[in-house]
Each structure stands twice: as C-alpha cells, then as structure tokens.
C-alpha positions in Angstrom: -11.0 -7.3 2.0 -7.8 -5.8 2.8 -6.2 -6.6 5.8 -2.8 -4.2 6.0 -2.5 -0.6 5.3 0.7 0.8 4.1 1.3 4.4 5.1 4.4 6.0 3.5 5.5 9.0 5.4 7.9 11.9 4.5 7.6 14.2 7.9 5.5 16.3 6.2 2.0 17.5 7.7 0.6 16.6 4.2 1.7 13.1 4.8 0.8 12.7 8.4 -2.6 14.3 7.7 -3.8 10.6 6.9 -3.1 9.5 10.5 -6.7 10.6 12.1 -8.2 8.6 9.1 -6.4 5.9 10.3 -7.2 6.0 13.8 -10.8 5.8 12.7 -11.0 2.7 10.5 -7.8 0.9 11.5 -9.7 -0.8 14.8 -13.4 -1.2 13.2 -11.6 -2.7 9.9 -9.0 -4.9 12.1 -6.2 -3.2 9.8 -2.5 -3.9 10.5 -1.2 -0.5 10.0 2.4 -0.4 8.6 4.1 2.9 8.8 6.9 3.6 6.1 9.8 6.1 5.8 12.3 5.3 3.0 15.8 6.3 3.8 17.3 7.4 0.5 20.7 6.5 -0.1 22.8 9.5 -1.2 25.8 9.1 -3.4 29.3 9.4 -2.1 31.0 12.9 -2.7 34.4 12.8 -4.2 36.2 16.4 -3.7 38.3 17.1 -6.7 41.9 16.8 -5.9 41.7 14.9 -2.9 42.2 11.0 -2.5 39.2 11.0 0.1 35.5 10.0 -0.7 32.9 11.3 1.9 30.2 8.8 2.5 27.0 9.7 4.6 26.2 8.2 7.6 23.2 5.6 6.6 23.0 4.4 10.1 22.1 7.9 11.4 19.2 8.2 8.7 17.9 5.3 9.8 17.6 6.3 13.2 16.5 9.4 12.6 13.6 7.7 10.5 12.9 5.3 13.2 12.9 7.9 16.0 10.3 9.9 13.7 7.9 6.9 13.5 7.9 5.7 16.7 5.7 8.5 18.3 3.2 8.1 15.5 3.2 4.0 15.9 2.4 4.9 19.7 -0.3 6.9 18.4 -1.7 4.3 16.6 -1.5 1.5 19.0 -3.3 3.8 21.7 
C-alpha cells in the first residue's frame, strides 16, 4: 500500500482542490503528505549593448514558495 502522497501545487484553485480529499484520506490511511512547489529557474537576461546580465533572485522565489505552502501544510497538520 502507499505510504506517501506527493502533491504538486502551482498556486491555482484547481491544484488546491485536492486538499479536501487529502484531509479525508491521509489520516485513516496513515499517509505522509508531501506538498511540492517547483521553483523553475529563469534564464538570465542579457541586455543588448550592455555589459550587465540581470539574474533573478532565486532565493526570493524560494521564500515565496515556502510562504505559499506553509498555511496549506498547517491546514493538513490540524
């Protein structure tokens, strides 16, 4: 039998619609629920005629993902 459910979430209501179902089955089935939000890296932007390359703040995107998942995880733990 399965012991873990990996739930990919993208922030949309459609993706989050699985959460009520998980709340119903995770406890009785003794499932470990892993919430996953993939932070896809963006390629650096090279500005034509400039020596500068703009690199996005990956750490800020990671923090945003954690802040999004934290309340959902708290709801599942409760």
